[in-house]
BARO-491458 format. One line per 3 residues: number of its first residue (from 0); their letters; for each residue x, y, z of N, C-alpha, C, O. Coordinates in steps of 0.1 Angstrom, whole numbers, plus 2048, in hexadecimal, padded with zeros to 3 digits. Each point is the difference from the previous one (the first is absolute). Example, Ala and Ser with C-alpha at 12.3 -4.5 7.8 and 13.67 -1.06 7.14 Angstrom:
2
0	as	884:7C7:84E:7F7:80C:800:809:80C:800:80A:800:807 ~ 7F2:80B:7F2:809:80B:800:7F8:80B:808:805:80B:801
This chain:
149
0	mis	6AB:59C:6AC:814:800:805:802:80F:7FB:7FB:804:7F6 ~ 80D:802:811:806:80D:7FA:80F:7FE:7F9:80A:7FB:806 ~ 7F6:808:7F1:80D:7FE:7F9:80D:80F:800:7FA:80A:7FC
3	vvl	810:7F7:807:800:80C:800:80C:7FE:7F6:805:7F5:800 ~ 802:816:7F4:806:802:7FA:808:804:7FF:7FE:80C:7FC ~ 810:7F2:807:80A:80E:7FF:805:802:7F4:804:7F9:7F7
6	qpl	7FB:814:80A:80C:804:7F1:805:809:800:7FB:80B:802 ~ 81A:7F0:7F8:804:80D:802:7FD:80B:7FB:7FA:802:7F6 ~ 80F:80D:818:800:80C:7FE:7FF:802:7EF:807:7F9:7F9
9	qss	7F2:810:801:807:803:7F2:80A:80E:802:808:802:7F7 ~ 7F8:803:811:80D:80E:802:806:800:80B:7FC:7FC:80B ~ 812:80B:7F3:801:7FD:80E:801:805:813:7FC:80C:803
12	hrr	806:7F2:800:7FE:808:80C:805:80E:803:800:806:80B ~ 805:7FF:7E9:809:80E:801:7F3:808:7FB:7FA:7FD:7F5 ~ 802:80D:811:7F8:80B:7F5:805:805:7F6:80C:801:800
15	tlp	7EC:802:7F6:803:805:7F5:801:814:803:7F8:805:808 ~ 810:802:7F3:7FC:811:803:7FD:807:7F4:803:7FE:7F4 ~ 7F6:809:810:7F8:808:7FA:80F:80A:7F2:80B:806:800
18	agr	7ED:7F7:7F7:809:806:7F7:808:812:805:7FC:809:806 ~ 80E:7F4:7F3:809:80D:802:807:801:813:804:809:806 ~ 7F9:7E6:7FE:808:803:80D:80C:7F7:7FF:800:7F8:7F7
21	ign	809:808:811:80B:7F8:7FD:805:7FA:80C:807:808:807 ~ 7F8:7EC:7FD:808:7FC:80E:7EF:7FA:806:7F6:800:7F9 ~ 80E:7FC:814:7F5:7FF:808:802:809:80D:808:80A:800
24	dtg	7F0:7F1:80B:7FD:809:809:80E:801:810:804:807:809 ~ 800:7EC:7F3:808:7F9:80B:80C:80B:802:806:806:7F7 ~ 7FC:7FA:815:7FF:807:806:802:80E:803:80B:806:804
27	svt	7E4:801:7FA:7FA:80D:804:800:7FD:80B:801:80C:804 ~ 7FF:7EC:809:7FA:801:80E:815:807:807:800:803:80C ~ 80A:7FF:7ED:806:802:80A:803:811:7FE:805:805:80A
30	pli	7F8:804:7EA:7FE:80C:804:7F3:807:807:7FF:80B:805 ~ 7F8:7EA:7FC:7F7:805:80A:804:7FC:80D:7FC:807:809 ~ 80C:7EE:7FB:806:803:810:803:807:7FF:7FA:807:808
33	igm	811:801:7F3:80A:806:803:7FA:80E:7FD:80A:807:801 ~ 7F1:7FD:7FD:7F8:80E:802:7F7:803:80F:7FF:808:808 ~ 7FD:7EC:7F6:7FA:7FD:80A:809:802:810:7FD:806:80A
36	llc	80F:7F4:7F3:80C:7FE:80C:7FF:811:802:7FB:805:80A ~ 80A:801:7EC:802:80C:800:7FA:809:808:805:807:809 ~ 7EA:7F8:7F1:7F7:806:808:800:801:80E:800:80A:807
39	lll	800:7E3:7FD:807:800:810:80D:808:808:800:806:80B ~ 80B:7F7:7EB:80B:808:807:7F9:80E:800:7FD:806:80A ~ 800:800:7EA:7FC:811:806:7F6:804:808:7FD:80C:803
42	lga	7F9:7E3:801:7F4:809:808:80A:7FC:811:7FB:805:809 ~ 810:7F5:7F9:805:7FC:80D:80A:80A:802:805:802:80B ~ 801:807:7E8:807:806:805:7F6:811:805:803:80A:806
45	gvt	7F1:7F2:7F5:7F8:80B:801:7FD:7FD:80B:802:80B:805 ~ 7FC:7F0:800:800:7FB:813:808:800:805:7FD:800:80C ~ 810:800:7F4:80A:802:809:803:80E:7FE:801:805:80B
48	atg	801:804:7EA:7FE:80F:803:7F4:809:805:801:80C:802 ~ 7F3:7EA:7FF:7F6:809:80A:806:7FD:80E:7FE:808:809 ~ 807:7EE:7F8:803:7FE:80E:809:804:805:801:803:80C
51	saf	809:7FF:7EA:80B:80B:805:7FA:80E:804:803:807:80A ~ 7F7:7FC:7EF:7F9:809:803:7F9:806:80C:801:808:808 ~ 7F8:7EE:7F5:7FB:802:812:808:7FC:80B:7FB:801:80C
54	lar	80E:7FC:7F3:809:7FD:80D:806:80A:7FF:7FD:806:80B ~ 80C:804:7EC:805:809:804:7F7:808:806:806:806:809 ~ 7ED:7FF:7F4:7F8:804:805:7F9:801:80E:7FB:80A:805
57	qri	805:7E6:800:7FF:800:80F:80F:801:806:802:7FF:80C ~ 809:804:7EA:80B:7FF:80A:806:813:807:804:804:80B ~ 7F9:805:7E6:7FF:808:805:7F2:805:807:7FF:80C:803
60	rhi	7FD:7EF:7FD:7EE:804:80E:80B:801:80C:803:80A:806 ~ 800:7E8:7FC:808:7F9:80F:809:807:803:803:801:80C ~ 806:806:7E6:80E:809:806:7F8:80E:807:803:804:80B
63	cdg	7F5:801:7ED:7F7:80C:801:7F8:800:80E:800:80B:807 ~ 7F8:7EA:7FF:7FB:800:80B:80E:7FD:80F:801:802:80C ~ 804:7FB:7ED:80F:7FF:808:805:80C:803:801:802:80C
66	aaa	802:807:7ED:805:80B:7FF:7F4:809:803:803:804:80B ~ 7F4:801:7F2:7F7:807:80C:7FD:801:80F:7FD:809:807 ~ 807:7E6:7FD:7FC:7FD:80D:80E:803:803:800:801:80C
69	aga	80D:800:7EF:80B:805:80C:803:80B:7FF:807:806:809 ~ 7F3:801:7E8:800:813:805:7F6:806:80B:803:809:808 ~ 7F0:7F0:7F7:7F5:804:80C:805:7FE:813:7FD:806:80A
72	aaa	80C:7ED:7F2:806:7FB:80C:80E:80C:808:801:806:80B ~ 808:7FA:7E9:80C:809:7FF:7F9:80E:80A:804:800:80C ~ 7F3:809:7F0:801:80B:804:7F2:804:806:7FD:80C:7FF
75	pdn	7F9:7EC:807:7F3:7FD:805:7F8:812:801:7F4:803:7FF ~ 815:804:804:7F8:80C:804:802:808:7F2:7F6:806:7FC ~ 815:7FD:7FB:7FF:803:7FA:805:7FC:7F1:80B:7FE:7FC
78	lsg	7E9:803:7FE:804:7F5:7F5:802:803:7EE:7FF:7F9:7F6 ~ 805:816:80D:802:809:7F4:812:801:7FF:806:801:7F5 ~ 7FF:7FF:817:80E:800:805:808:7F2:7FA:7FD:7F4:7FC
81	dtt	80E:813:806:80F:7FC:7F6:802:7EF:805:805:7F6:7FB ~ 7F5:80D:80D:804:7ED:808:7F7:7FC:7F7:804:7FE:7F5 ~ 7F0:800:80D:7F7:7F9:7F7:807:7FC:7F1:806:7F6:7FE
84	aaq	7FA:815:7F7:804:801:7F6:80E:7F8:803:7FE:7F5:7FB ~ 80F:80C:80B:807:7F5:7FC:801:7F5:809:80B:7FA:801 ~ 7E9:801:806:7FF:7F1:805:7F9:7FB:7F3:802:7F4:7FE
87	vdg	7F8:813:7FA:7F8:7F8:7F3:806:7FC:7F9:800:7F5:7FB ~ 80C:81C:800:809:7FC:7F4:808:7F1:808:801:7F5:7FA ~ 803:80E:810:809:7F3:809:7FC:7F2:7F8:806:7F9:7F8
90	yla	7EB:809:80C:7F9:7F4:7FF:801:7FA:7EE:801:7F5:7FB ~ 7FF:813:801:7FA:7FD:7EE:80C:7FB:7FC:802:7F6:7F8 ~ 80C:814:80E:807:7FB:7F9:808:7F2:808:808:7FC:7F8
93	lrd	7F8:7FE:813:803:7F3:803:7F4:7F9:7F9:804:7F4:7FE ~ 7F1:80E:7FE:7F9:7F4:7F7:7FD:7FF:7F7:7FA:7F6:7FD ~ 809:815:7F7:7FF:805:7F2:803:80D:7FE:7FC:80B:806
96	rga	80E:7F3:7EF:80D:80D:7FE:7FA:809:7F9:805:80B:800 ~ 7EE:7F3:7F9:7FA:801:7F4:7F4:80A:801:7FB:808:7F8 ~ 800:7F3:81B:7F3:808:802:800:80D:801:80B:805:801
99	tai	7EC:805:801:7FE:80C:801:7F5:804:80B:7F7:7F8:7FF ~ 807:811:809:7F5:7FF:80B:7FE:811:7FD:80A:807:7FE ~ 7E6:7FF:802:7FD:80A:804:7FA:7FF:80B:7F6:7F9:800
102	iqp	80E:80C:80C:7F9:805:808:7F5:808:805:804:80C:801 ~ 7ED:7F2:803:7FB:808:800:7FF:7FF:815:7FD:7F6:807 ~ 805:813:7FC:800:802:811:7F0:803:802:7FB:809:7F8
105	qpt	7FF:7F1:811:7F5:806:808:801:800:812:80A:7FF:807 ~ 7E9:804:7FD:80B:803:80F:800:7EE:804:80A:7FB:805 ~ 7EC:7FD:7FA:801:7F1:808:805:7FB:7F8:807:7F7:805
108	lli	7FB:80A:7EB:7FE:7F7:7F5:80B:803:7F5:7FE:809:7F8 ~ 80C:7EE:808:807:801:7F7:7FE:7FB:7F0:7F9:7F7:800 ~ 80A:80B:7F8:7F1:7FA:7EE:814:800:7F9:807:80A:801
111	lrc	7FD:7ED:7FB:80B:7FE:7F6:7FB:7FE:7F4:7F4:7FB:802 ~ 80F:806:7F1:801:7FD:7F4:808:7FD:7FB:808:808:7FC ~ 7FA:7EB:801:80E:7F9:7FB:804:7FB:7F5:7FC:7F4:7FD
114	ttt	80D:814:7F6:7FD:7FA:7F3:811:7F9:7FE:80A:805:805 ~ 7F3:7F0:7F4:80F:7F7:7FD:7FA:7FA:7EC:7F4:802:7FC ~ 817:7F9:7FD:801:7FB:7F8:806:7F1:806:809:7FE:808
117	sti	7EF:7F9:7F0:800:7F1:7FF:7FF:7FA:7F5:7F8:803:7F7 ~ 815:7F3:809:804:7FB:7F6:7F3:7F4:7FC:7F8:7FD:809 ~ 806:7FF:7EE:7F5:7F3:7FB:804:7F8:7FC:80A:804:7FA
120	tfg	7F6:7F1:805:801:7EE:7FF:7FB:803:7F0:7F6:807:7FE ~ 811:7F5:7F8:7F7:7FF:7F5:7FD:80D:7F7:7FD:802:7F4 ~ 806:807:818:7F5:811:7FA:805:802:7F3:7F9:805:7F7
123	alf	811:7F9:806:808:800:7F1:7F9:7FE:7F6:803:807:7F7 ~ 7F2:7ED:807:7F7:7F6:7F7:7F4:80A:7FD:7FA:803:7F5 ~ 804:802:817:7F4:80C:800:801:80E:7FE:7F6:808:7FF
126	gsp	817:7FC:800:803:80A:7FB:804:80F:80C:800:80C:7FE ~ 802:7ED:80C:804:806:80F:806:7FA:807:7FA:7FB:80A ~ 812:805:7F4:80B:7F9:810:7FF:808:809:80A:7FF:808
129	tit	7F0:809:7FC:800:805:813:7F1:809:7FC:7FA:802:7F5 ~ 804:802:819:7F3:805:806:802:805:805:80B:7FD:804 ~ 7EE:810:803:804:80B:808:7F2:800:807:7F7:805:7F9
132	qtv	805:7F5:813:7FA:7FE:80A:800:810:80C:80A:805:806 ~ 7E8:7FE:7FA:803:806:80E:7F0:800:80B:7F4:801:7FC ~ 80F:7FD:80E:7FB:7FB:80D:800:809:808:80A:807:801
135	tss	7EC:7FB:809:7FC:80A:808:800:7F7:810:7FB:7F5:800 ~ 80B:810:80B:7FF:7F6:80B:7FD:810:80B:7FF:80C:7FE ~ 801:7EA:80E:7F8:810:80B:804:7F7:80D:7FD:7F4:801
138	art	80A:813:807:802:7FB:80F:7FD:809:80B:804:80C:801 ~ 7F5:7EE:807:7FD:80F:80A:80E:7FE:80F:808:7F7:804 ~ 7F4:814:7FE:80A:803:809:7FC:7F7:80D:7F5:800:805
141	vrn	817:7F8:801:7FD:7FD:810:808:80B:80F:80B:801:804 ~ 7E9:803:7FE:80C:808:811:7FF:7FA:809:7F6:7FA:803 ~ 817:806:806:7FF:7F9:80D:7F8:807:804:7FE:80C:800
144	ltp	7FC:7EB:805:7F7:805:811:807:7FD:80D:805:7F5:804 ~ 7FA:812:800:80A:7FC:811:7F3:802:80B:7F8:80A:803 ~ 809:7E4:805:7F0:808:80A:804:808:80A:80C:802:804
147	rp	7E8:804:800:803:809:80A:802:7FF:80E:7F7:7FA:805 ~ 811:808:803:7FF:7FB:80D:7F5:804:808:800:7FC:80C
């Protein structure tokens, strides 16, 4: 027969601290959680700022594509004329007042280089509240062909 003898614990359940330490480790997880939360918030702000810059670039690209198409359709026989420039400027003025365009006409192709400055969400946290973006778009002229009798 095996007998078990239970003896009372000689020390308390608290551990003893090394010499020179005062207090215990109670509450040491709280600063860790706060630090991790700040890292996650900064990561979220970075993702939001990157997404904002990406969407701003898409927006100016779509606007520049539309301006190139409008300019090419305005005067299919003379892309270097004032009609093309007026159509491009009018299109840009309606959609993005800060956008500028450089027109590079070719015989049947209109090339636009559009530039704008966009505000970036949470951009100030990363040192750049705005971003200047330049895109290039092109459009071919479409000539009306009448059938021959």
